[in-house]
KOLNU-681169 format. One record per residue (C-alpha): x negated, y, z; residue in three letters. Coordinates in nm, 3 decimals, decimal comma, padded with zeros to 5 digits. Example, Ala and Ser with C-alpha at 12.3 -4.5 7.8 and 13.67 -1.06 7.14 Angstrom:
PT        X        Y        Z  residuo
PT  -01,230  -00,450   00,780      ALA
PT  -01,367  -00,106   00,714      SER
//
This chain:
PT        X        Y        Z  residuo
PT  -07,215  -01,810  -00,983      UNK
PT  -07,236  -02,085  -00,724      UNK
PT  -07,343  -02,435  -00,823      UNK
PT  -07,015  -02,577  -00,694      UNK
PT  -06,814  -02,348  -00,923      UNK
PT  -07,030  -02,443  -01,224      UNK
PT  -06,988  -02,813  -01,151      UNK
PT  -06,615  -02,765  -01,102      UNK
PT  -06,577  -02,599  -01,443      UNK
PT  -06,776  -02,861  -01,632      UNK
PT  -06,600  -03,145  -01,447      UNK
PT  -06,282  -03,058  -01,638      UNK
PT  -06,207  -03,333  -01,887      UNK
PT  -06,084  -03,092  -02,155      UNK
PT  -06,408  -02,887  -02,133      UNK
PT  -06,620  -03,203  -02,155      UNK
PT  -06,414  -03,326  -02,450      UNK
PT  -06,451  -02,991  -02,633      UNK
PT  -06,830  -02,989  -02,591      UNK
PT  -06,856  -03,355  -02,690      UNK
PT  -06,638  -03,294  -02,997      UNK
PT  -06,876  -03,039  -03,149      UNK
PT  -07,186  -03,239  -03,048      UNK
PT  -07,134  -03,533  -03,280      UNK
PT  -07,452  -03,592  -03,486      UNK
PT  -07,621  -03,295  -03,319      UNK
PT  -07,876  -03,224  -03,055      UNK
PT  -07,713  -03,096  -02,736      UNK
PT  -07,968  -02,922  -02,516      UNK
PT  -07,899  -02,813  -02,157      UNK
PT  -08,005  -02,466  -02,044      UNK
PT  -08,131  -02,431  -01,687      UNK
PT  -08,078  -02,142  -01,443      UNK
PT  -08,423  -02,005  -01,536      UNK
PT  -08,310  -01,965  -01,896      UNK
PT  -08,542  -02,238  -02,022      UNK
PT  -08,416  -02,525  -02,234      UNK
PT  -08,420  -02,886  -02,122      UNK
PT  -08,632  -03,144  -02,299      UNK
PT  -08,578  -03,213  -02,669      UNK
PT  -08,447  -03,411  -02,842      UNK
PT  -08,132  -03,473  -02,641      UNK
PT  -07,776  -03,573  -02,723      UNK
PT  -07,450  -03,672  -02,554      UNK
PT  -07,224  -03,963  -02,645      UNK
PT  -06,970  -03,966  -02,365      UNK
PT  -06,769  -03,698  -02,185      UNK
PT  -06,933  -03,775  -01,852      UNK
PT  -07,279  -03,712  -02,004      UNK
PT  -07,199  -03,340  -01,984      UNK
PT  -07,113  -03,364  -01,615      UNK
PT  -07,431  -03,559  -01,543      UNK
PT  -07,645  -03,290  -01,710      UNK
PT  -07,476  -03,025  -01,493      UNK
PT  -07,555  -03,221  -01,179      UNK
PT  -07,914  -03,229  -01,304      UNK
PT  -07,928  -02,847  -01,318      UNK
PT  -07,769  -02,751  -01,654      UNK
PT  -07,556  -02,435  -01,655      UNK
PT  -07,522  -02,379  -02,031      UNK
PT  -07,533  -02,595  -02,344      UNK
PT  -07,669  -02,523  -02,692      UNK
PT  -07,622  -02,750  -02,990      UNK
PT  -07,809  -02,776  -03,317      UNK
PT  -07,696  -02,601  -03,633      UNK
PT  -07,815  -02,909  -03,822      UNK
PT  -07,645  -03,248  -03,814      UNK
PT  -07,856  -03,563  -03,793      UNK
PT  -07,821  -03,936  -03,856      UNK
PT  -07,979  -03,991  -03,515      UNK
PT  -08,077  -03,676  -03,319      UNK
PT  -08,294  -03,877  -03,080      UNK
PT  -08,534  -03,965  -03,363      UNK
PT  -08,641  -03,600  -03,395      UNK
PT  -08,993  -03,509  -03,290      UNK
PT  -09,184  -03,184  -03,237      UNK
PT  -09,405  -03,108  -03,536      UNK
PT  -09,209  -03,346  -03,759      UNK
PT  -09,286  -03,318  -04,131      UNK
PT  -09,026  -03,143  -04,345      UNK
PT  -08,977  -03,453  -04,561      UNK
PT  -08,895  -03,660  -04,252      UNK
PT  -08,652  -03,397  -04,125      UNK
PT  -08,483  -03,383  -04,465      UNK
PT  -08,442  -03,761  -04,464      UNK
PT  -08,283  -03,750  -04,118      UNK
PT  -08,058  -03,446  -04,178      UNK
PT  -07,703  -03,517  -04,301      UNK
PT  -07,585  -03,157  -04,308      UNK
PT  -07,576  -02,815  -04,142      UNK
PT  -07,316  -02,552  -04,063      UNK
PT  -07,338  -02,188  -04,162      UNK
PT  -07,355  -02,011  -03,824      UNK
PT  -07,341  -01,630  -03,830      UNK
PT  -07,455  -01,482  -03,499      UNK
PT  -07,340  -01,124  -03,434      UNK
PT  -07,552  -00,984  -03,151      UNK
PT  -07,454  -00,628  -03,055      UNK
PT  -07,705  -00,381  -02,912      UNK
PT  -07,434  -00,156  -02,769      UNK
PT  -07,090  -00,277  -02,659      UNK
PT  -06,853  -00,557  -02,745      UNK
PT  -06,629  -00,312  -02,931      UNK
PT  -06,884  -00,265  -03,210      UNK
PT  -06,927  -00,643  -03,228      UNK
PT  -06,550  -00,681  -03,270      UNK
PT  -06,555  -00,434  -03,560      UNK
PT  -06,846  -00,611  -03,730      UNK
PT  -06,686  -00,952  -03,680      UNK
PT  -06,360  -00,844  -03,844      UNK
PT  -06,548  -00,684  -04,137      UNK
PT  -06,747  -01,004  -04,193      UNK
PT  -06,433  -01,219  -04,171      UNK
PT  -06,261  -00,994  -04,425      UNK
PT  -06,554  -01,047  -04,661      UNK
PT  -06,552  -01,422  -04,604      UNK
PT  -06,180  -01,432  -04,684      UNK
PT  -06,245  -01,233  -05,004      UNK
PT  -06,469  -01,525  -05,102      UNK
PT  -06,167  -01,759  -05,062      UNK
PT  -06,278  -01,915  -04,734      UNK
PT  -05,988  -01,957  -04,493      UNK
PT  -06,088  -02,238  -04,258      UNK
PT  -06,374  -02,070  -04,078      UNK
PT  -06,418  -02,067  -03,701      UNK
PT  -06,502  -01,779  -03,469      UNK
PT  -06,582  -01,768  -03,099      UNK
PT  -06,687  -01,522  -02,832      UNK
PT  -07,058  -01,562  -02,751      UNK
PT  -07,003  -01,506  -02,381      UNK
PT  -07,169  -01,164  -02,378      UNK
PT  -07,171  -00,890  -02,646      UNK
PT  -07,119  -01,083  -02,964      UNK
PT  -06,940  -01,345  -03,168      UNK
PT  -07,032  -01,657  -03,362      UNK
PT  -06,873  -01,734  -03,698      UNK
PT  -06,895  -02,081  -03,853      UNK
PT  -06,831  -02,211  -04,202      UNK
PT  -06,848  -02,593  -04,162      UNK
PT  -07,078  -02,796  -04,383      UNK
PT  -06,782  -02,982  -04,535      UNK
PT  -06,679  -02,657  -04,708      UNK
PT  -06,988  -02,676  -04,933      UNK
PT  -07,040  -02,908  -05,230      UNK
PT  -07,273  -03,203  -05,182      UNK
PT  -07,501  -03,098  -05,467      UNK
PT  -07,529  -02,802  -05,701      UNK
PT  -07,727  -02,781  -06,025      UNK
PT  -08,036  -02,573  -05,967      UNK
PT  -08,010  -02,608  -05,586      UNK
PT  -08,030  -02,984  -05,549      UNK
PT  -07,886  -03,166  -05,250      UNK
PT  -07,731  -02,903  -05,021      UNK
PT  -07,803  -03,096  -04,698      UNK
PT  -08,176  -03,073  -04,768      UNK
PT  -08,168  -02,706  -04,863      UNK
PT  -08,223  -02,580  -04,508      UNK
PT  -08,302  -02,325  -04,372      UNK
PT  -08,342  -02,138  -04,701      UNK
PT  -07,985  -02,162  -04,824      UNK
PT  -07,801  -02,051  -04,508      UNK
PT  -08,054  -01,771  -04,464      UNK
PT  -07,972  -01,642  -04,813      UNK
PT  -07,598  -01,655  -04,749      UNK
PT  -07,622  -01,467  -04,420      UNK
PT  -07,846  -01,201  -04,575      UNK
PT  -07,600  -01,171  -04,865      UNK
PT  -07,306  -01,125  -04,628      UNK
PT  -07,498  -00,867  -04,425      UNK
PT  -07,594  -00,676  -04,739      UNK
PT  -07,248  -00,688  -04,899      UNK
PT  -07,083  -00,551  -04,582      UNK
PT  -07,354  -00,294  -04,502      UNK
PT  -07,170   00,007  -04,648      UNK
PT  -06,840  -00,086  -04,482      UNK
PT  -07,010  -00,118  -04,145      UNK
PT  -07,200   00,208  -04,198      UNK
PT  -06,870   00,385  -04,253      UNK
PT  -06,712   00,216  -03,950      UNK
PT  -07,001   00,299  -03,711      UNK
PT  -07,106   00,634  -03,858      UNK
PT  -07,468   00,519  -03,843      UNK
PT  -07,702   00,248  -03,970      UNK
PT  -07,549  -00,089  -03,872      UNK
PT  -07,897  -00,219  -03,789      UNK
PT  -07,915   00,035  -03,506      UNK
PT  -07,591  -00,109  -03,367      UNK
PT  -07,621  -00,486  -03,402      UNK
PT  -07,809  -00,778  -03,550      UNK
PT  -07,659  -01,028  -03,788      UNK
PT  -07,903  -01,303  -03,713      UNK
PT  -08,052  -01,418  -04,044      UNK
PT  -08,423  -01,381  -03,967      UNK
PT  -08,438  -01,662  -03,712      UNK
PT  -08,261  -01,944  -03,893      UNK
PT  -08,524  -02,213  -03,865      UNK
PT  -08,552  -02,591  -03,839      UNK
PT  -08,373  -02,724  -03,528      UNK
PT  -08,213  -02,388  -03,456      UNK
PT  -07,957  -02,387  -03,171      UNK
PT  -07,635  -02,200  -03,090      UNK
PT  -07,421  -02,193  -02,776      UNK
PT  -07,169  -02,476  -02,769      UNK
PT  -06,798  -02,385  -02,762      UNK
PT  -06,669  -02,351  -02,403      UNK
PT  -07,022  -02,348  -02,258      UNK
PT  -07,097  -02,075  -02,000      UNK
PT  -07,326  -01,781  -02,070      UNK
PT  -07,568  -01,761  -01,776      UNK
PT  -07,594  -01,380  -01,801      UNK
PT  -07,221  -01,313  -01,763      UNK
PT  -07,074  -01,646  -01,644      UNK
PT  -06,814  -01,614  -01,917      UNK
PT  -06,722  -01,905  -02,143      UNK
PT  -06,789  -01,907  -02,517      UNK
PT  -06,424  -01,951  -02,619      UNK
PT  -06,290  -01,992  -02,977      UNK
PT  -06,054  -01,722  -03,105      UNK
PT  -05,826  -01,649  -03,395      UNK
PT  -05,907  -01,348  -03,613      UNK
PT  -05,592  -01,166  -03,497      UNK
PT  -05,708  -01,194  -03,133      UNK
PT  -06,046  -01,028  -03,183      UNK
PT  -05,944  -00,660  -03,186      UNK
PT  -05,771  -00,670  -02,845      UNK
PT  -05,985  -00,944  -02,695      UNK
PT  -06,054  -00,899  -02,324      UNK
PT  -06,375  -01,079  -02,219      UNK
PT  -06,231  -01,131  -01,872      UNK
PT  -06,001  -01,390  -02,027      UNK
PT  -06,315  -01,599  -02,070      UNK
PT  -06,368  -01,633  -01,695      UNK
PT  -06,400  -02,005  -01,611      UNK
PT  -06,088  -02,002  -01,393      UNK
PT  -05,881  -01,856  -01,680      UNK
PT  -06,013  -02,066  -01,968      UNK
PT  -05,757  -02,278  -02,149      UNK
PT  -05,902  -02,528  -02,394      UNK
PT  -05,664  -02,495  -02,687      UNK
PT  -05,860  -02,401  -02,998      UNK
PT  -06,135  -02,570  -03,195      UNK
PT  -06,443  -02,390  -03,323      UNK
PT  -06,499  -02,633  -03,611      UNK
PT  -06,194  -02,673  -03,831      UNK
PT  -06,097  -02,901  -04,116      UNK
PT  -06,176  -02,738  -04,449      UNK
PT  -06,076  -02,773  -04,812      UNK
PT  -06,321  -02,939  -05,048      UNK
PT  -06,572  -02,691  -05,198      UNK
PT  -06,400  -02,406  -05,013      UNK
PT  -06,730  -02,217  -04,979      UNK
PT  -06,851  -02,261  -05,339      UNK
PT  -06,796  -01,893  -05,426      UNK
PT  -07,004  -01,780  -05,126      UNK
PT  -07,278  -02,019  -05,230      UNK
PT  -07,285  -01,895  -05,589      UNK
PT  -07,260  -01,526  -05,495      UNK
PT  -07,551  -01,557  -05,251      UNK
PT  -07,763  -01,743  -05,510      UNK
PT  -07,697  -01,478  -05,777      UNK
PT  -07,765  -01,192  -05,534      UNK
PT  -08,090  -01,353  -05,419      UNK
PT  -08,203  -01,409  -05,778      UNK
PT  -08,146  -01,043  -05,868      UNK
PT  -08,329  -00,923  -05,558      UNK
PT  -08,627  -01,154  -05,618      UNK
PT  -08,660  -01,040  -05,980      UNK
PT  -08,652  -00,677  -05,871      UNK
PT  -08,917  -00,747  -05,609      UNK
PT  -09,139  -00,927  -05,861      UNK
PT  -09,143  -00,618  -06,084      UNK
PT  -09,253  -00,397  -05,796      UNK
PT  -09,506  -00,632  -05,637      UNK
PT  -09,868  -00,578  -05,727      UNK
PT  -10,041  -00,913  -05,756      UNK
PT  -10,329  -00,971  -05,523      UNK
PT  -10,511  -01,263  -05,364      UNK
PT  -10,527  -01,347  -04,995      UNK
PT  -10,867  -01,219  -04,876      UNK
PT  -11,129  -01,474  -04,778      UNK
PT  -11,219  -01,286  -04,460      UNK
PT  -10,951  -01,195  -04,206      UNK
PT  -10,880  -00,823  -04,183      UNK
PT  -10,921  -00,695  -03,823      UNK
PT  -10,654  -00,522  -03,614      UNK
PT  -10,803  -00,175  -03,655      UNK
PT  -10,676  -00,168  -04,015      UNK
PT  -10,314  -00,259  -03,929      UNK
PT  -10,040  -00,008  -04,022      UNK
PT  -09,828   00,175  -03,766      UNK
PT  -09,521  -00,049  -03,811      UNK
PT  -09,722  -00,360  -03,717      UNK
PT  -09,894  -00,176  -03,431      UNK
PT  -09,548  -00,084  -03,300      UNK
PT  -09,440  -00,449  -03,293      UNK
PT  -09,767  -00,551  -03,127      UNK
PT  -09,681  -00,339  -02,822      UNK
PT  -09,405  -00,588  -02,733      UNK
PT  -09,030  -00,556  -02,785      UNK
PT  -08,704  -00,597  -02,598      UNK
PT  -08,506  -00,602  -02,923      UNK
PT  -08,584  -00,748  -03,266      UNK
PT  -08,825  -01,006  -03,125      UNK
PT  -08,699  -01,295  -03,338      UNK
PT  -08,731  -01,124  -03,675      UNK
PT  -09,067  -00,982  -03,571      UNK
PT  -09,210  -01,333  -03,556      UNK
PT  -09,157  -01,367  -03,931      UNK
PT  -09,296  -01,017  -03,992      UNK
PT  -09,613  -01,087  -03,792      UNK
PT  -09,680  -01,438  -03,921      UNK
PT  -09,625  -01,348  -04,286      UNK
PT  -09,838  -01,035  -04,244      UNK
PT  -10,132  -01,209  -04,075      UNK
PT  -10,113  -01,503  -04,313      UNK
PT  -10,130  -01,270  -04,614      UNK
PT  -10,431  -01,077  -04,488      UNK
PT  -10,651  -01,381  -04,444      UNK
PT  -10,598  -01,495  -04,084      UNK
PT  -10,647  -01,865  -04,014      UNK
PT  -10,346  -02,062  -03,890      UNK
PT  -10,481  -02,122  -03,537      UNK
PT  -10,577  -01,755  -03,501      UNK
PT  -10,225  -01,652  -03,601      UNK
PT  -10,075  -01,884  -03,338      UNK
PT  -10,307  -01,750  -03,067      UNK
PT  -10,212  -01,394  -03,167      UNK
PT  -09,839  -01,481  -03,146      UNK
PT  -09,869  -01,639  -02,802      UNK
PT  -10,050  -01,332  -02,664      UNK
PT  -09,798  -01,097  -02,829      UNK
PT  -09,501  -01,290  -02,693      UNK
PT  -09,621  -01,229  -02,336      UNK
PT  -09,559  -00,856  -02,391      UNK
PT  -09,195  -00,905  -02,496      UNK
PT  -08,913  -00,841  -02,249      UNK
PT  -08,819  -01,120  -02,214      UNK
PT  -09,057  -01,345  -02,408      UNK
PT  -08,908  -01,570  -02,674      UNK
PT  -08,866  -01,937  -02,590      UNK
PT  -09,173  -02,144  -02,684      UNK
PT  -08,961  -02,371  -02,907      UNK
PT  -08,828  -02,075  -03,108      UNK
PT  -09,174  -01,921  -03,139      UNK
PT  -09,323  -02,251  -03,258      UNK
PT  -09,049  -02,330  -03,512      UNK
PT  -09,060  -01,980  -03,663      UNK
PT  -09,438  -02,003  -03,684      UNK
PT  -09,432  -02,347  -03,847      UNK
PT  -09,172  -02,251  -04,108      UNK
PT  -09,414  -01,989  -04,249      UNK
PT  -09,654  -02,268  -04,348      UNK
PT  -09,404  -02,477  -04,543      UNK
PT  -09,372  -02,451  -04,920      UNK
PT  -09,624  -02,308  -05,162      UNK
PT  -09,852  -02,043  -05,024      UNK
PT  -09,793  -01,768  -04,769      UNK
PT  -09,461  -01,584  -04,775      UNK
PT  -09,465  -01,210  -04,837      UNK
PT  -09,396  -00,972  -04,552      UNK
PT  -09,072  -00,773  -04,592      UNK
PT  -09,106  -00,415  -04,713      UNK
PT  -09,116  -00,148  -04,444      UNK
PT  -08,795   00,007  -04,578      UNK
PT  -08,598  -00,316  -04,523      UNK
PT  -08,355  -00,236  -04,237      UNK
PT  -08,268  -00,603  -04,195      UNK
PT  -08,615  -00,658  -04,048      UNK
PT  -08,746  -00,326  -03,919      UNK
PT  -08,415  -00,160  -03,824      UNK
PT  -08,401  -00,053  -03,461      UNK
PT  -08,773  -00,056  -03,381      UNK
PT  -08,958   00,062  -03,693      UNK
PT  -09,204   00,350  -03,674      UNK
PT  -09,059   00,669  -03,823      UNK
PT  -09,410   00,772  -03,928      UNK
PT  -09,441   00,463  -04,148      UNK
PT  -09,453   00,598  -04,505      UNK
PT  -09,597   00,299  -04,692      UNK
PT  -09,406   00,038  -04,895      UNK
PT  -09,534  -00,288  -04,749      UNK
PT  -09,766  -00,359  -04,453      UNK
PT  -09,972  -00,613  -04,648      UNK
PT  -10,033  -00,400  -04,958      UNK
PT  -10,107  -00,100  -04,735      UNK
PT  -10,366  -00,291  -04,529      UNK
PT  -10,539  -00,447  -04,830      UNK
PT  -10,542  -00,113  -05,009      UNK
PT  -10,691   00,060  -04,706      UNK
PT  -10,974  -00,192  -04,679      UNK
PT  -11,052  -00,164  -05,052      UNK
PT  -11,057   00,215  -05,029      UNK
PT  -11,307   00,205  -04,742      UNK
PT  -11,532  -00,034  -04,932      UNK
PT  -11,532   00,198  -05,234      UNK
PT  -11,635   00,495  -05,020      UNK
PT  -11,903   00,308  -04,829      UNK
PT  -12,246   00,454  -04,927      UNK
PT  -12,509   00,224  -05,070      UNK
PT  -12,803   00,140  -04,851      UNK
PT  -13,113   00,321  -04,975      UNK
PT  -13,401   00,096  -05,069      UNK
PT  -13,713   00,150  -04,861      UNK
PT  -13,987   00,319  -05,062      UNK
PT  -14,317   00,148  -05,122      UNK
PT  -14,645   00,305  -05,005      UNK
PT  -14,734   00,379  -05,366      UNK
PT  -14,406   00,567  -05,423      UNK
PT  -14,458   00,766  -05,106      UNK
PT  -14,810   00,870  -05,207      UNK
PT  -14,687   00,971  -05,549      UNK
PT  -14,421   01,197  -05,395      UNK
PT  -14,687   01,364  -05,182      UNK
PT  -14,928   01,393  -05,474      UNK
PT  -15,186   01,174  -05,310      UNK
PT  -15,431   00,990  -05,538      UNK
PT  -15,342   01,185  -05,851      UNK
//
């Protein structure tokens, strides 16, 4: 798409107003023609700010999932406590990214919206991603300010939205399996593995640089027969909002259901997990299982969730933090295309928050390994497999024979008797 056409589209007052409307209390980051993000933090306060960014080379815009008192006070490497103090909320953004065609994404989107409605949520938003997927939003105002046992909801990020998205994916898994006739994880990703501090999503009405189609909001009834060509810049009509006004505590049932589901799953996992300590010495690559070796070759799909798999795995088998980061950077160069440095860094950092290293997901978990796992992988968990393998080798290792003294040697030969 020519620069003049891009500038013409973003010069429209209604497009500027729509992008500005969703950007309140958020970072708004320009995306350049190379696919790289502009400098962070960044924000817009006036409609013409959007146009000025476009003249400076922006072709797409992504805004933060989190809402901030002052986005410009954010810093790279900021402590969690400082981020929590600055954060005033977050929206539940469900990113449906299809591996096949838009038709499967439509089906998944409708199934997820049906489930959301079953949980008594009506004022959600949905928009076309601009390529082969959709974004669903449940605004922060739909959640209670505080819940007993969860604390202040605004500060419970990214853990709480991650649980809700995983719950929705799990509770619709069978329905999607029936609709697709195959494992849903082989068809699409419902992006729960990458929710991380300062996570971004494409702003409504921004252009997707791969297709030059706009990310336009839709009604549920429009999804089934949606024609992506209607999202061409020349055809876009700015009529709908992505973020809608909600009823108070509208999403309370989703919140409680996800919390209960997570609690049951964690208890079941605790019963199966064999307790062990993180080894003092890092275990070398030659002991890694096939599923990890597969990821290490580089991926064109599943790269985001693989960051969590790799970091949690390496952390649990004794690797030092700096060594893990170096490993990640080298691995990312093999991906097609590599993940953005900001995403890689934030996913890496989130592993080192909280108490102790997080456990790697089990190899049978399709939410993490679906689509690229090794079919020869027959172990339960990559960490327990690796530690068990090292212990087994140590048990089999023969003891070093003590060198015999001269006296013992003479006695064996019968000398001096």
